[in-house]
N, C-alpha and C positions, 0 to 999 in steps of 0.2 A: 504494500500500500504506500502511496506517495504521501509524505508528510511535509516536506520542505522543498524549496528550489534546489535543483541539483548542482547549482554553482556553489562550490565550497566556500566562497567568500560572501555568500548571501544566506540569510536565515529566514527568508520570507515563508510564512506558512502556506500550504497548498490552498489554492482557490481556483476551482475549475472555470471560473468566469473570466480569467485573464491569463495571459502568457501563452506558452506553447507546450503541448504534450506530445510525446512520441512513444511508440512501442516497438520493441525489437523482439524477435523470436530467438531464444538462446539455443534452439536446436531445430534441425530440419524435421518436418513431420515424420519422415521415415525413422528418425532417431528417437522420437518420443515413445515412452512406454508408461505403464501404470506407476512405476517408481518415481517418475519425474514429477515434482510438485508443481512448479510454475515455469513452463517453457517460454512464457512471454513476460518481458520485463518492461515497465513503464518509466519514463523520465519526464520531468517537468521543469521548465524555466518560468520564473515569475514574469509578469509584464515588463518590469524594468530590465531584467536580464535578457529577455527575449528581443529587446530592441538593440542590444549590444552584441549578443552571441547567437550562434546557430549550432545545431548539433552536426557533428561530422561523423559519419559512419565509416569506421575503418575496416572492420571485419564482422563476421557474424556475432561475435561476442564483445566487441569493443566499440564504444561510443565516446567521443570526446567533444569538448566545447571549443569553438573557434570563433574568432572575432568576425562579426557579420561583414565588416568592411573588407577584411582579408578574403573571406569566402566569395564576396561579390567580385572582387578584382581578379580572382582566379577562374571565374566562370568563363567558359568559352562561348563566344557569340556564334550562334548557328549560321552557317553559310547557306544561302539560297541561290539556286540557279534560276535565272529568268528565262521564260520561254519567249522566243521572238516570233 
């Protein structure tokens, strides 16, 4: 259960009406079994932190925070071909 913002420098209590929430699957469906308690994990950034940071998905089990400005500058602009 989410209780606070996942930014370690922030202690804002969870409020579903603001911010950004993401969920990741800790295992592929084929790897899930009855012994696995919670194959899905949720992460939340409060409203203030979600304006500054974005979640960066590194691997199936690893999520980290990245500056929103840095993430935007690294986005590739799609190239479009024009039909004549």
